C-alpha positions in Angstrom: 0.0 0.0 0.0 1.5 3.3 -1.0 1.5 6.3 1.3 -1.2 8.2 -0.6 -3.6 5.2 -0.5 -2.9 4.8 3.2 -3.7 8.5 3.9 -7.0 8.2 1.9 -7.9 5.1 3.9 -7.2 6.8 7.2 -9.4 9.7 6.1 -12.1 7.2 5.5 -11.5 5.7 9.0 -11.9 9.2 10.5 -15.2 9.7 8.7 -16.6 6.3 9.8 -15.6 6.8 13.4 -17.1 10.3 13.4 -20.4 8.7 12.3 -20.1 6.0 14.9 -19.3 8.4 17.7 -21.5 11.5 16.8 -21.3 12.9 20.4 -17.5 13.3 20.2 -15.7 16.2 18.7 -14.3 15.3 15.3 -10.9 16.6 16.4 -11.0 14.0 19.2 -11.8 11.3 16.6 -8.9 12.5 14.4 -6.5 12.5 17.4 -7.4 8.9 18.2 -6.7 7.9 14.6 -3.4 9.8 14.6 -2.2 8.3 17.8 -3.2 4.8 16.7 -1.5 5.3 13.3 1.6 6.6 15.0 1.9 3.4 17.0 2.1 1.4 13.7 4.6 3.7 12.0 7.4 1.1 12.1 5.3 -1.7 10.7 6.9 -3.0 7.4 3.7 -4.5 6.0 1.3 -1.6 5.4 -1.7 -3.4 3.8 -3.6 -3.8 7.1 -2.5 -0.6 8.8 -5.8 1.3 8.2 -7.8 -1.6 9.5 -5.6 -1.9 12.6 -5.8 1.8 13.1 -9.6 1.8 12.9 -9.8 -1.0 15.6 -7.4 0.7 17.9 -9.0 4.2 17.5 -12.5 2.7 18.0 -11.3 1.1 21.2 -9.8 4.4 22.4 -12.9 6.3 21.7 -15.2 3.7 23.3 -13.0 3.8 26.4 -13.1 7.6 26.4 -16.9 7.5 26.5 -17.1 4.8 29.1 -14.4 6.1 31.4 -15.9 7.9 34.4 -14.8 11.5 34.5 -14.8 14.0 37.3 -16.5 17.1 36.0 -16.4 20.5 37.7 -19.7 21.1 39.4 -21.9 23.6 37.5 -22.2 27.1 39.0 -25.3 27.6 41.1 -28.4 28.7 39.2 -29.5 32.2 40.4 -33.1 31.2 39.8 -32.8 28.3 42.3 -33.8 25.7 39.8 -32.2 22.3 40.2 -29.5 21.4 37.7 -30.5 19.0 34.9 -29.1 15.5 35.2 -26.8 14.4 32.4 -28.1 11.7 30.1 -26.5 8.3 30.6 -23.8 7.8 28.1 -23.5 11.5 27.2 -20.0 12.5 26.3 -18.4 14.9 28.7 -14.9 15.1 27.1 -13.7 18.6 26.6 -10.4 17.8 24.7 -8.4 15.1 23.2 -5.9 15.4 26.0 -8.5 14.2 28.5 -9.1 11.0 26.5 -5.6 9.8 26.2 
């Protein structure tokens, strides 16, 4: 697999994962793909790199969504209304640095 074909395949991976994880920032998805791709840079056989990257990035993103996060408490509402509960499974990641 030549470099250009691999780059196109990785762009397709980003697109598929963005559709699979619509609650996540596309930049976070792209970061997961880049980190996963970087881990395979020394691999001499490149034919399966996009597939391996997709699996590794998907695992990273799923972990990022499932990993419990401590969020800063919201500021008090001046009207006295109770804060809304977050929906189960809702993503609370604010940056790619938090996920990895």
